[in-house]
N, C-alpha and C positions, 0 to 999 in steps of 0.2 A: 502632642496628640495628632494622630493621623487624620487628614482631611477626608471627609466623605466624598466619594466620587459622584458628581452630578452627570447623569447620563444624557441630559439635554445638551450640556456643554460638550460632552464627548461626541455627540452626533454632529454638532456644528463644526468641531475640529475635523471629524471624518469627512464632512462635505468639503471643507476648505482644502484638506490634504488631497482629495481626489480631483478637485478643480484646479488647484495650484494658485488660487486667487480668492480673496475675500469677496470681491465684487461678483465674480461668477458664481461663487457658492451662495451669496445672498440672493442672486437672481433665481437660482434653482430652488432655494428654500422659500422664496417669496417673502423675504424679510429685508430690513434695511441693512446697509453696510455697517452702520454704527452699532446696531444690535449684535450682529455676528461677530464683529471685531471685539466688542466688549465681552461677549461670552468666551471667546478664545483667551482673552486676557485673564478672565477669572479662572479658567481651567489651568493656565500656566501658573497662576498664583497658588492654586490648590496643589499642583504637583511640585512647585518650587523649581521648575525647569522651563527654559524656553523651548517651545516646540517647533518654531519656524525661524528661519533667517530670511531677510529680504535680499532678493537677487534680481536687480533690475526692477521690472514691474511685477515679477512673480515672487511667490513665497516657496522656499525649499525647506524640507524637513531637516531638523537637527537630528543627532543620534537619538536623543530622547523622543523626538517626534516620530522617528521610524519605529522605535519600540512601541510607542503608544498606538500607532496606526496598525501594527500587527495584531495587537490585542483588540482594538476597536473593530477590525474586520471580522475577527472571530465572534466577538460579542454580538454584532448586528446580524451576522449569518445565523447564529443560534436563535436570535430573536425571530428572524424570518422563518426558520424551520418550526419554531414553536407556534407561530401564527398559522402556518400551513396545517400543522397537525390539529390544532384546536378548531379549525374551520372544517375539518373532515367529518361529515355526517356519520360515517361508518366507524368512527374512532373506537367506540365500545366493542366493535366486532373485529378490530384489527390488532394483530400482534406485531409489534415493532421489533425488528431484529437489527441490531447494530453490530456489524462484523468487522473486525480488524484483520487485514490480510497482510501477512509478511511479504515484503517486496521481493523475496526470492521464490515465492510460490507462483507458478505459471498461471496466467489469467484463465486459460481453459480449464485447468485443474480446479481453480477456485470455484468456477461455475458448477462443475460436477459435484464438488463437495457440498456446496450450499443448496444444490437442486432439491434435495428431500424437503427442505423447509419451504420451498416455493410451491410444493404440491400438497401442502397440508389442506385440510378441509377449511380451516380458518383462513381469513385473508391476512397476508403477511406484507408488511411494508419493510423493505430491505434497505439498509444504509450501509455502504461499504467504504472503509477507509484503509488506505495502504500506507505502510510506514515500515521502519526497521523493527526487528523483533523486540528489542529492549524498550523502545518507545511505546509499542503496543501493549506490552505487559504493564507499563506504568498507567496507561489509559484504562486497562482492565482493572487495576487496583483501585482507581478512582471511580469505578463503576460507569465510565463513559462508554464502555463496550460491553456487549453481552458475551462475545466469544472471539477468540483469536485463532486464525488458521496459520499454521507455521510448519516448517520442515523439521522441527525439534520440539520435544516436550519442555514444560517448565522444569527448572532444576528441583531436585528433591527437597532442597532447603526452603523453597518457596511454597510453604504449606498452605497458603491462602488459595492456591490454584489446584485444579484437578485437570490432568491431561488425558485425552482419549485418542488412541490411534485410529485414524479414519481409513488410511490406505497404506499398504506396503507395495510399492510399485517398482517393477523392474525398469532398468535403464537401457536405452539403445544408443548406438552411434548413428547419426544421420549425416547425409551429405547430398549434394546435387547429383543428378544422374551420371554426370561425367566422373565425379569423384567416386561414386559407388562402383562404377565400372573399373576404376583403378585399384580399389582397396577391398572389394568384397571377397574376391577369391583369396583363400588362405587366411581369412580373418580369424583371430585378431592379430596374428604375427605379421600380416601384411601391412599393419599400421606403422611399422618401423619407418621413421622419417616422414610420416604423413603430417600435413598441416592440421593443427587442432585448435579449436576455439574452446576456451574454458571459462567457467565463472571465476570471479575473483576469490581470493583465498579465504574470505570470511564465509563462503558458501560451503556447506557440508559436502555437497556433491563433488566439489573440487578435490578435496582430500581423498575421497573414495576412488575417484578415477585415477588419481596419481598413484595410490597404493596398488590398484589393479595393474596398472602399467608396469610398476616396479616389480611386482611379483612375477610377471611374465617376462621381465627383462626386455621391455619394449621401450625404445626411446623415440619420442615424437618431436615435432617442431611446434611449440606453442606459438601461434602467430597472432593471438588476440585474447584479451581477458576483459570480461564484461560484468558489471554489476547488474545490469538489466537483462533478464532472460530473453525478452522479446527482441532486444537489440542484437543479442548474440545469435539468435535464430535468423534474424534478417541478414546479417553478414554471412551466415552459413548458407542461406538461400541464394546469395549472390556468388557462391563458389569460393569464398575467401578461405574456407577450411571446413573440416568435419567438426561435428559438435555432439556432446551428450545431451540427452533429454529423456524424460520419463516416457515409458510406453503407454501410460495412462491416457495420454492425449495424442497418440501417434497419428490417428486419422486427421486430426486438426492440424498437426505439424506438417505432415506430408502434403496435405491439400493446400494449406495456406502459403507455405514457403516453397512449394515445388521441389521438395526433396524426397529421398527414399531412405530406407533403413539399410545401413551397411551391415550391421550385426548387433547382437545383444551383448551387453557387458555382464558376463557371468558373475553372480554373487554380489552385484552392486544394486542397491535399492534406494529409491527415494521414499522417505516416510513423511506422511502428512498428518498433522495432529490438530485436534480441536482443544483449545485451552479455555477453561471457564473459571470464573471466580466461584468458589464453593457456595457462596450465598446466592448464586444465579443458576444453580444446577436444575432448578425447577422450571426454567424457561422452556416453554413447550417447543419452540423452534430449535433451540439448541439440542434438546432431547431428540427431536426428529432427525437431526443430522447424525448424532451419535448412534441412534438406534438403527438407522439405515446402514451404517458402517458395520455394526455388529452382525446384522443379518447377511451382509454381503461376504463376510469373512468365513 
């Protein structure tokens, strides 16, 4: 029979793990060392696993302890969020929107896509979580998210989701003013041999840019590949190479990274989607986001 988890024991474990010592944890908790030590022993008995090893005067986590700490952190973070929400006097007048943002969607684009929800008449409490596409869809399945913003729709086989196209955005090539001076004239064929920064191969834009270059028979020098779009732009702003990015946020990109537009990539578009669980389609903030996109198109 599975032992029932005692959350008081888990909180004592959490305190000891953070302090690295039963003595320091006991002082922080205002309890005796014997009490805290005894509660940790009971938790280890319930799990059937040692959570700590003694290392000198300190305690270090075992593999089981590290796994337990990861879950404990999330459990108590959710508890703090719940406490904050229930103390909110305007709770009945507030719409909570928990949005998952795919890690390939630029931050400025995310803001613009979510902006319609922030201007609703009702008060909106926004919670944003960033992760990979598949992880976010799992969270959406478990109803931990209200909407996912991504660069692709859910697959047609995932019938529990409904995907809404929010934006079809052209893509530009950007670079420092020096690089723009070198490669703007004669664009795009001037890019032959140019240093180019690209997203990693799991990014849809990477394949589109490579196909565009291949169609024009242009060979560039790929000098960097980045999972993080902000990091790619940072290197681009330092003159390490030219880089593709959506025109949707061109003013933010040129202003923040001190770059300019070399030229537009003809026929290449970034698509941004809102994906919702069909059971959550009546969420007013999600509907506001999708409705704004329909009126803009």
